[in-house]
N, CA, C and O atoms as a Tinker XYZ file with bonds, in Angstrom:
   320  protein
     1  N      0.701000   -0.943000   -0.129000    73     2
     2  CA    -0.030000   -0.018000   -0.156000    64     1     3
     3  C      1.092000    1.235000    0.015000    63     2     4     5
     4  O      2.237000    1.200000    0.465000    81     3
     5  N      0.231000    2.447000   -0.572000    73     3     6
     6  CA     0.957000    3.659000   -0.509000    64     5     7
     7  C      0.186000    4.277000    0.294000    63     6     8     9
     8  O     -1.042000    4.189000    0.311000    81     7
     9  N      1.144000    5.204000    1.292000    73     7    10
    10  CA     0.632000    6.099000    2.231000    64     9    11
    11  C      0.449000    7.280000    1.753000    63    10    12    13
    12  O      1.469000    7.966000    1.681000    81    11
    13  N     -0.805000    7.884000    1.297000    73    11    14
    14  CA    -0.725000    9.154000    0.933000    64    13    15
    15  C     -0.834000   10.469000    2.127000    63    14    16    17
    16  O     -1.303000   10.276000    3.248000    81    15
    17  N     -0.496000   11.344000    1.820000    73    15    18
    18  CA    -1.319000   12.395000    2.455000    64    17    19
    19  C     -1.145000   13.405000    1.626000    63    18    20    21
    20  O     -0.145000   13.643000    0.947000    81    19
    21  N     -2.306000   14.097000    1.702000    73    19    22
    22  CA    -2.510000   15.396000    0.740000    64    21    23
    23  C     -2.748000   16.619000    1.179000    63    22    24    25
    24  O     -3.872000   16.513000    1.671000    81    23
    25  N     -2.430000   17.634000    1.304000    73    23    26
    26  CA    -2.057000   18.682000    1.869000    64    25    27
    27  C     -2.589000   20.086000    1.074000    63    26    28    29
    28  O     -2.063000   20.492000    0.038000    81    27
    29  N     -3.730000   20.754000    1.750000    73    27    30
    30  CA    -4.005000   22.061000    0.900000    64    29    31
    31  C     -4.041000   22.901000    2.134000    63    30    32    33
    32  O     -3.885000   22.547000    3.303000    81    31
    33  N     -4.275000   24.078000    1.644000    73    31    34
    34  CA    -3.865000   25.489000    2.485000    64    33    35
    35  C     -5.153000   25.447000    3.587000    63    34    36    37
    36  O     -5.043000   25.934000    4.712000    81    35
    37  N     -6.214000   24.885000    3.168000    73    35    38
    38  CA    -7.521000   24.616000    4.143000    64    37    39
    39  C     -7.536000   23.556000    4.951000    63    38    40    41
    40  O     -8.174000   23.656000    5.999000    81    39
    41  N     -6.758000   22.173000    4.605000    73    39    42
    42  CA    -7.269000   21.320000    5.313000    64    41    43
    43  C     -6.150000   20.161000    4.709000    63    42    44    45
    44  O     -5.468000   20.328000    3.697000    81    43
    45  N     -6.134000   18.827000    5.673000    73    43    46
    46  CA    -5.163000   17.506000    4.774000    64    45    47
    47  C     -5.735000   16.375000    4.976000    63    46    48    49
    48  O     -6.605000   16.440000    5.844000    81    47
    49  N     -5.594000   15.404000    4.533000    73    47    50
    50  CA    -6.152000   14.245000    4.650000    64    49    51
    51  C     -5.487000   13.102000    4.307000    63    50    52    53
    52  O     -5.330000   12.922000    3.099000    81    51
    53  N     -4.926000   12.034000    5.295000    73    51    54
    54  CA    -4.541000   10.970000    4.715000    64    53    55
    55  C     -4.926000    9.508000    4.559000    63    54    56    57
    56  O     -5.699000    9.132000    5.441000    81    55
    57  N     -4.648000    8.756000    3.829000    73    55    58
    58  CA    -5.191000    7.420000    3.347000    64    57    59
    59  C     -4.177000    6.598000    2.705000    63    58    60    61
    60  O     -3.010000    6.953000    2.541000    81    59
    61  N     -4.780000    5.249000    2.274000    73    59    62
    62  CA    -3.808000    4.320000    1.827000    64    61    63
    63  C     -4.316000    4.276000    0.644000    63    62    64    65
    64  O     -5.457000    4.722000    0.527000    81    63
    65  N     -3.582000    3.698000   -0.641000    73    63    66
    66  CA    -3.963000    3.351000   -1.921000    64    65    67
    67  C     -2.982000    2.328000   -2.249000    63    66    68    69
    68  O     -1.859000    2.215000   -1.756000    81    67
    69  N     -3.494000    1.638000   -3.083000    73    67    70
    70  CA    -2.653000    0.227000   -4.084000    64    69    71
    71  C     -2.180000    1.235000   -5.369000    63    70    72    73
    72  O     -1.011000    1.183000   -5.751000    81    71
    73  N     -3.261000    2.257000   -6.084000    73    71    74
    74  CA    -2.648000    2.978000   -7.279000    64    73    75
    75  C     -3.184000    4.076000   -7.223000    63    74    76    77
    76  O     -4.328000    4.230000   -6.796000    81    75
    77  N     -2.228000    5.282000   -7.767000    73    75    78
    78  CA    -2.783000    6.837000   -7.790000    64    77    79
    79  C     -2.617000    7.179000   -9.161000    63    78    80    81
    80  O     -1.779000    6.585000   -9.839000    81    79
    81  N     -3.245000    7.966000   -9.578000    73    79    82
    82  CA    -3.312000    8.817000  -10.990000    64    81    83
    83  C     -3.314000   10.230000  -10.683000    63    82    84    85
    84  O     -4.088000   10.911000  -10.010000    81    83
    85  N     -2.230000   10.522000  -11.356000    73    83    86
    86  CA    -2.074000   12.011000  -11.003000    64    85    87
    87  C     -1.748000   12.840000  -12.329000    63    86    88    89
    88  O     -1.060000   12.329000  -13.213000    81    87
    89  N     -2.424000   14.542000  -12.479000    73    87    90
    90  CA    -2.286000   15.167000  -13.663000    64    89    91
    91  C     -0.895000   15.876000  -13.533000    63    90    92    93
    92  O     -0.873000   16.985000  -13.001000    81    91
    93  N      0.270000   15.307000  -13.985000    73    91    94
    94  CA     1.445000   15.699000  -14.189000    64    93    95
    95  C      1.327000   16.480000  -15.395000    63    94    96    97
    96  O      0.521000   16.322000  -16.312000    81    95
    97  N      2.615000   17.705000  -15.222000    73    95    98
    98  CA     2.135000   18.889000  -15.851000    64    97    99
    99  C      3.027000   18.565000  -17.493000    63    98   100   101
   100  O      3.323000   19.459000  -18.286000    81    99
   101  N      3.306000   17.154000  -17.678000    73    99   102
   102  CA     3.469000   16.792000  -19.150000    64   101   103
   103  C      2.654000   15.652000  -19.375000    63   102   104   105
   104  O      2.834000   14.905000  -20.337000    81   103
   105  N      1.647000   15.466000  -18.415000    73   103   106
   106  CA     0.280000   14.441000  -18.790000    64   105   107
   107  C      0.348000   13.994000  -17.490000    63   106   108   109
   108  O      1.052000   14.393000  -16.562000    81   107
   109  N     -0.837000   12.724000  -17.564000    73   107   110
   110  CA    -1.209000   11.689000  -16.763000    64   109   111
   111  C     -0.582000   10.897000  -16.295000    63   110   112   113
   112  O     -0.094000   10.324000  -17.270000    81   111
   113  N     -0.081000   10.237000  -15.083000    73   111   114
   114  CA     0.921000    9.463000  -14.901000    64   113   115
   115  C      0.198000    8.693000  -13.493000    63   114   116   117
   116  O     -0.448000    9.153000  -12.552000    81   115
   117  N      0.593000    7.466000  -13.809000    73   115   118
   118  CA     0.202000    6.490000  -12.656000    64   117   119
   119  C      1.342000    5.926000  -11.485000    63   118   120   121
   120  O      2.433000    5.406000  -11.720000    81   119
   121  N      0.796000    6.172000  -10.322000    73   119   122
   122  CA     1.748000    5.437000   -9.255000    64   121   123
   123  C      1.651000    4.119000   -8.793000    63   122   124   125
   124  O      0.465000    3.915000   -8.535000    81   123
   125  N      2.258000    3.231000   -8.589000    73   123   126
   126  CA     1.687000    1.751000   -8.113000    64   125   127
   127  C      2.718000    1.605000   -6.618000    63   126   128   129
   128  O      3.664000    2.352000   -6.368000    81   127
   129  N      2.318000    0.624000   -5.877000    73   127   130
   130  CA     3.332000    0.233000   -4.952000    64   129   131
   131  C      4.789000    0.156000   -5.392000    63   130   132   133
   132  O      4.940000   -0.010000   -6.602000    81   131
   133  N      5.780000    0.233000   -4.725000    73   131   134
   134  CA     7.399000    0.531000   -4.910000    64   133   135
   135  C      7.661000    0.864000   -5.903000    63   134   136   137
   136  O      8.344000    0.154000   -6.642000    81   135
   137  N      7.097000    2.362000   -6.356000    73   135   138
   138  CA     7.150000    2.954000   -7.546000    64   137   139
   139  C      8.876000    3.500000   -7.097000    63   138   140   141
   140  O      9.340000    3.493000   -5.957000    81   139
   141  N      9.573000    3.936000   -8.342000    73   139   142
   142  CA    11.005000    4.407000   -8.050000    64   141   143
   143  C     10.702000    6.169000   -7.398000    63   142   144   145
   144  O      9.873000    6.917000   -7.917000    81   143
   145  N     11.371000    6.467000   -6.469000    73   143   146
   146  CA    11.249000    7.795000   -6.127000    64   145   147
   147  C     10.793000    9.000000   -6.877000    63   146   148   149
   148  O     11.454000    9.168000   -7.902000    81   147
   149  N     10.078000    9.684000   -6.722000    73   147   150
   150  CA     9.604000   10.894000   -7.697000    64   149   151
   151  C      9.378000   12.180000   -6.956000    63   150   152   153
   152  O      9.146000   12.105000   -5.750000    81   151
   153  N      9.415000   13.237000   -7.487000    73   151   154
   154  CA     9.012000   14.408000   -7.407000    64   153   155
   155  C      8.576000   14.884000   -8.644000    63   154   156   157
   156  O      9.314000   14.753000   -9.620000    81   155
   157  N      7.217000   15.549000   -8.772000    73   155   158
   158  CA     7.000000   16.225000  -10.026000    64   157   159
   159  C      5.874000   17.066000   -9.417000    63   158   160   161
   160  O      5.277000   16.921000   -8.350000    81   159
   161  N      5.697000   18.317000  -10.732000    73   159   162
   162  CA     4.849000   19.470000  -10.772000    64   161   163
   163  C      3.464000   18.663000  -10.969000    63   162   164   165
   164  O      3.277000   17.585000  -11.532000    81   163
   165  N      2.647000   19.440000  -10.390000    73   163   166
   166  CA     0.974000   19.202000  -10.722000    64   165   167
   167  C      0.341000   20.022000  -11.787000    63   166   168   169
   168  O      1.044000   21.022000  -11.930000    81   167
   169  N     -0.652000   20.045000  -12.581000    73   167   170
   170  CA    -1.566000   20.750000  -13.160000    64   169   171
   171  C     -2.804000   20.640000  -12.910000    63   170   172   173
   172  O     -3.259000   19.717000  -12.234000    81   171
   173  N     -3.605000   21.703000  -13.499000    73   171   174
   174  CA    -5.178000   21.506000  -13.300000    64   173   175
   175  C     -5.842000   20.235000  -13.656000    63   174   176   177
   176  O     -5.798000   20.142000  -14.882000    81   175
   177  N     -6.545000   19.031000  -13.043000    73   175   178
   178  CA    -7.038000   17.941000  -13.113000    64   177   179
   179  C     -7.357000   17.398000  -11.749000    63   178   180   181
   180  O     -7.332000   18.096000  -10.736000    81   179
   181  N     -7.685000   16.001000  -11.773000    73   179   182
   182  CA    -7.966000   15.081000  -11.027000    64   181   183
   183  C     -7.188000   14.174000  -10.437000    63   182   184   185
   184  O     -6.935000   13.128000  -11.034000    81   183
   185  N     -6.724000   14.405000   -9.272000    73   183   186
   186  CA    -6.114000   12.939000   -8.767000    64   185   187
   187  C     -6.873000   12.021000   -8.227000    63   186   188   189
   188  O     -7.622000   12.125000   -7.256000    81   187
   189  N     -6.640000   11.072000   -8.925000    73   187   190
   190  CA    -7.630000    9.993000   -8.733000    64   189   191
   191  C     -7.086000    8.477000   -7.827000    63   190   192   193
   192  O     -6.090000    8.102000   -8.446000    81   191
   193  N     -7.257000    7.824000   -7.041000    73   191   194
   194  CA    -7.141000    6.564000   -6.368000    64   193   195
   195  C     -8.210000    5.400000   -5.650000    63   194   196   197
   196  O     -9.375000    5.579000   -5.295000    81   195
   197  N     -7.506000    4.341000   -5.584000    73   195   198
   198  CA    -8.129000    3.281000   -5.238000    64   197   199
   199  C     -7.534000    2.232000   -4.416000    63   198   200   201
   200  O     -6.460000    2.477000   -3.868000    81   199
   201  N     -8.100000    1.080000   -4.256000    73   199   202
   202  CA    -7.436000    0.038000   -3.752000    64   201   203
   203  C     -7.895000   -1.354000   -4.734000    63   202   204   205
   204  O     -8.719000   -1.418000   -5.646000    81   203
   205  N     -7.148000   -2.242000   -4.239000    73   203   206
   206  CA    -7.315000   -3.299000   -5.507000    64   205   207
   207  C     -8.774000   -4.099000   -4.921000    63   206   208   209
   208  O     -9.312000   -4.950000   -5.631000    81   207
   209  N     -9.246000   -3.793000   -3.791000    73   207   210
   210  CA   -10.622000   -4.398000   -3.480000    64   209   211
   211  C    -11.670000   -3.229000   -3.882000    63   210   212   213
   212  O    -12.815000   -3.591000   -3.612000    81   211
   213  N    -11.615000   -2.017000   -4.411000    73   211   214
   214  CA   -12.287000   -1.065000   -4.687000    64   213   215
   215  C    -12.406000   -1.091000   -5.990000    63   214   216   217
   216  O    -11.405000   -1.066000   -6.706000    81   215
   217  N    -13.973000   -1.159000   -6.613000    73   215   218
   218  CA   -14.312000   -0.775000   -8.344000    64   217   219
   219  C    -14.293000    0.290000   -8.895000    63   218   220   221
   220  O    -13.992000    0.325000  -10.088000    81   219
   221  N    -14.646000    1.622000   -8.102000    73   219   222
   222  CA   -14.550000    2.650000   -8.292000    64   221   223
   223  C    -13.140000    3.434000   -7.371000    63   222   224   225
   224  O    -12.589000    3.291000   -6.279000    81   223
   225  N    -12.998000    4.382000   -8.693000    73   223   226
   226  CA   -11.801000    5.127000   -7.871000    64   225   227
   227  C    -12.502000    6.323000   -7.293000    63   226   228   229
   228  O    -13.557000    6.720000   -7.787000    81   227
   229  N    -11.765000    7.090000   -5.930000    73   227   230
   230  CA   -12.145000    8.118000   -5.607000    64   229   231
   231  C    -11.496000    9.239000   -6.374000    63   230   232   233
   232  O    -10.508000    9.022000   -7.076000    81   231
   233  N    -12.057000   10.486000   -6.248000    73   231   234
   234  CA   -11.619000   11.682000   -7.146000    64   233   235
   235  C    -11.367000   12.755000   -6.393000    63   234   236   237
   236  O    -12.093000   12.883000   -5.407000    81   235
   237  N    -10.259000   13.843000   -6.641000    73   235   238
   238  CA   -10.172000   15.116000   -6.262000    64   237   239
   239  C     -9.620000   16.360000   -6.910000    63   238   240   241
   240  O     -8.463000   16.724000   -6.702000    81   239
   241  N    -10.319000   16.904000   -7.570000    73   239   242
   242  CA   -10.132000   17.967000   -8.429000    64   241   243
   243  C     -9.092000   18.901000   -7.623000    63   242   244   245
   244  O     -9.193000   19.292000   -6.460000    81   243
   245  N     -8.137000   19.134000   -8.490000    73   243   246
   246  CA    -6.928000   20.332000   -8.176000    64   245   247
   247  C     -6.419000   21.358000   -9.410000    63   246   248   249
   248  O     -6.201000   21.126000  -10.599000    81   247
   249  N     -6.339000   22.405000   -8.736000    73   247   250
   250  CA    -5.982000   23.769000   -9.419000    64   249   251
   251  C     -4.544000   23.477000  -10.132000    63   250   252   253
   252  O     -4.177000   24.062000  -11.151000    81   251
   253  N     -3.621000   22.273000   -9.297000    73   251   254
   254  CA    -2.311000   22.642000   -9.695000    64   253   255
   255  C     -1.581000   22.078000   -7.958000    63   254   256   257
   256  O     -2.188000   21.900000   -6.902000    81   255
   257  N      0.089000   21.903000   -8.309000    73   255   258
   258  CA     0.665000   21.372000   -6.928000    64   257   259
   259  C      1.952000   20.501000   -7.273000    63   258   260   261
   260  O      2.502000   20.494000   -8.374000    81   259
   261  N      2.248000   19.949000   -6.432000    73   259   262
   262  CA     3.710000   18.845000   -6.065000    64   261   263
   263  C      3.435000   17.780000   -5.586000    63   262   264   265
   264  O      2.708000   17.626000   -4.605000    81   263
   265  N      3.955000   16.949000   -6.189000    73   263   266
   266  CA     3.788000   15.292000   -4.982000    64   265   267
   267  C      5.360000   14.851000   -5.252000    63   266   268   269
   268  O      6.149000   15.081000   -6.168000    81   267
   269  N      5.423000   14.226000   -4.213000    73   267   270
   270  CA     7.004000   13.622000   -3.907000    64   269   271
   271  C      6.552000   12.359000   -3.366000    63   270   272   273
   272  O      5.714000   12.282000   -2.468000    81   271
   273  N      7.105000   11.382000   -3.912000    73   271   274
   274  CA     6.796000    9.837000   -3.540000    64   273   275
   275  C      8.347000    9.281000   -3.124000    63   274   276   277
   276  O      9.341000    9.270000   -3.850000    81   275
   277  N      8.234000    8.851000   -1.799000    73   275   278
   278  CA     9.537000    8.039000   -1.358000    64   277   279
   279  C      9.070000    6.473000   -0.768000    63   278   280   281
   280  O      8.016000    6.466000   -0.131000    81   279
   281  N      9.621000    5.453000   -0.900000    73   279   282
   282  CA     9.557000    4.215000   -0.123000    64   281   283
   283  C      8.089000    4.129000    0.434000    63   282   284   285
   284  O      7.837000    3.936000    1.624000    81   283
   285  N      6.930000    4.332000   -0.781000    73   283   286
   286  CA     5.672000    4.392000   -0.416000    64   285   287
   287  C      5.452000    5.116000    0.352000    63   286   288   289
   288  O      5.110000    4.590000    1.411000    81   287
   289  N      5.479000    6.219000    0.352000    73   287   290
   290  CA     5.074000    7.218000    1.019000    64   289   291
   291  C      4.863000    8.724000    0.230000    63   290   292   293
   292  O      5.764000    9.552000    0.096000    81   291
   293  N      3.558000    8.868000   -0.224000    73   291   294
   294  CA     3.337000   10.247000   -1.107000    64   293   295
   295  C      2.698000   11.259000   -0.430000    63   294   296   297
   296  O      1.717000   11.068000    0.288000    81   295
   297  N      3.175000   12.252000   -0.614000    73   295   298
   298  CA     3.104000   13.774000   -0.304000    64   297   299
   299  C      2.703000   14.567000   -1.102000    63   298   300   301
   300  O      3.612000   15.116000   -1.726000    81   299
   301  N      1.338000   14.983000   -1.453000    73   299   302
   302  CA     0.916000   15.632000   -2.269000    64   301   303
   303  C      0.420000   17.041000   -1.931000    63   302   304   305
   304  O     -0.694000   17.095000   -1.411000    81   303
   305  N      1.055000   18.156000   -2.138000    73   303   306
   306  CA     0.685000   19.348000   -1.822000    64   305   307
   307  C     -0.043000   20.322000   -2.696000    63   306   308   309
   308  O      0.751000   21.001000   -3.347000    81   307
   309  N     -1.352000   20.618000   -2.928000    73   307   310
   310  CA    -2.060000   20.936000   -3.958000    64   309   311
   311  C     -3.011000   22.072000   -3.293000    63   310   312   313
   312  O     -3.238000   22.268000   -2.099000    81   311
   313  N     -3.563000   22.855000   -4.596000    73   311   314
   314  CA    -4.410000   23.924000   -4.340000    64   313   315
   315  C     -5.494000   23.463000   -5.124000    63   314   316   317
   316  O     -5.383000   23.103000   -6.295000    81   315
   317  N     -6.804000   23.479000   -4.306000    73   315   318
   318  CA    -7.982000   22.467000   -4.987000    64   317   319
   319  C     -9.331000   23.947000   -5.078000    63   318   320
   320  O    -10.455000   23.732000   -5.532000    81   319
């Protein structure tokens, strides 16, 4: 599982996911467990995530931000 922390100027949320889709500046990309470390900028779009047990992805619309992933710990700082 990936431990995800979403931070905005107004609130924060933590959850776990098996897969996360992010609106990268160069296009949408997917992060799975044990992904290589990455830092990327995000553009306006949707962050989507889910678990192997879920059939529907949860979604969060964002205006932009940054993401950092290391050792299955993901920090996402965004404006919503």
